[in-house]
C-alpha positions in Angstrom: -10.4 -0.8 13.7 -13.5 -0.7 15.9 -12.6 -1.7 19.4 -8.8 -1.4 18.8 -6.7 1.3 20.3 -3.4 1.0 18.4 -2.5 1.3 14.7 0.5 1.9 12.5 0.9 3.6 9.1 3.7 1.9 7.0 3.5 3.6 3.6 1.4 6.3 1.8 0.9 6.5 -2.0 0.4 9.5 -4.2 -3.3 9.4 -3.7 -3.0 9.7 0.0 -4.0 6.1 0.7 -2.1 4.4 3.6 -1.2 0.7 4.1 -0.5 -0.4 7.7 -2.1 -2.2 10.5 -4.5 -1.9 13.5 -5.5 -3.8 16.6 -9.0 -5.2 16.7 -11.4 -5.8 19.6 -10.6 -9.6 19.3 -8.2 -11.0 21.9 -5.6 -13.5 20.7 -5.9 -16.6 22.9 -2.2 -17.4 22.5 -0.8 -14.0 23.4 -3.6 -12.4 25.5 -3.2 -9.3 23.4 -5.4 -7.8 20.7 -5.3 -9.3 17.2 -3.6 -7.1 14.7 -4.9 -6.8 11.1 -3.5 -5.3 7.9 -5.6 -2.2 7.0 -6.0 0.3 4.2 -6.9 3.9 5.0 -8.6 5.2 1.8 -10.6 8.4 1.5 -11.2 8.7 5.2 -12.3 5.1 5.6 -10.4 2.3 7.3 -10.7 -1.1 5.5 -9.8 -4.3 7.4 -7.8 -6.5 4.9 -8.2 -9.6 7.1 -5.7 -12.5 7.3 -4.8 -15.7 5.5 -6.3 -17.7 8.4 -4.1 -16.6 11.3 -4.7 -13.9 13.9 -2.1 -11.4 12.6 -1.3 -9.5 9.4 0.2 -6.3 8.3 0.2 -4.1 5.2 3.7 -3.0 4.1 3.4 -1.5 0.6 0.7 0.1 -1.5 0.7 1.4 -5.1 -1.5 4.0 -6.7 -3.9 1.3 -7.9 -4.7 0.4 -4.3 -2.9 -3.0 -4.4 -1.5 -3.8 -0.9 1.4 -6.2 -0.2 2.0 -7.5 3.3 2.5 -10.6 5.4 0.0 -12.7 7.3 0.0 -15.6 9.7 -1.6 -18.6 7.9 -2.9 -20.4 11.0 -3.6 -19.9 14.7 -0.9 -22.2 16.2 1.9 -20.9 18.4 4.5 -19.2 16.3 2.6 -19.6 13.1 4.3 -19.5 9.7 3.7 -16.3 7.7 3.2 -15.8 4.0 3.4 -12.7 1.8 0.0 -11.6 0.4 -1.3 -9.4 -2.4 -4.6 -7.6 -1.5 -6.7 -6.1 -4.3 -10.4 -5.2 -4.4 -11.4 -7.1 -1.2 -9.4 -10.2 -2.0 -6.3 -11.3 -0.1 -4.2 -13.6 -2.3 -1.7 -15.9 -0.6 1.7 -15.7 -2.4 2.9 -18.8 -0.6 6.4 -19.6 0.4 8.0 -19.2 -3.1 7.5 -15.4 -3.0 9.3 -12.7 -1.1 8.5 -9.0 -0.7 10.9 -6.4 -2.2 11.7 -3.2 -0.4 10.5 -0.9 -3.1 7.3 -0.3 -5.0 7.2 0.5 -8.7 3.8 1.9 -9.8 1.5 0.7 -11.1 2.7 -2.7 -9.8 4.0 -3.9 -6.5 7.4 -5.6 -6.6 7.2 -9.2 -5.5 9.9 -11.8 -6.3 8.8 -15.4 -6.9 10.9 -18.5 -7.4 9.8 -19.9 -10.8 11.5 -23.3 -10.3 9.2 -26.3 -10.5 8.1 -27.7 -7.1 
């Protein structure tokens, strides 16, 4: 991302789109290091997927529809909790604490397991 100098590619789909993460020019006041955001590399462009309110996020899986699943800190406290997310068309959806990420992706859908018991 602009101002960042470190990035990681975690997975590539059949279209050549990559989900991963990148540092930004913003400094995390808790760590003193750069903030790290989930990103999507698509057709030569890097897209910042943002966070769920915290300073850190990462994209772990992508399908051929461009849906990205990852994890994000949900606040800016020390050792913040993280939640899985689904990002699609510019919107990051918080999957909360009842969902976990699966290690595989089945196109055209990302595999996410959620607990269906009533809260």
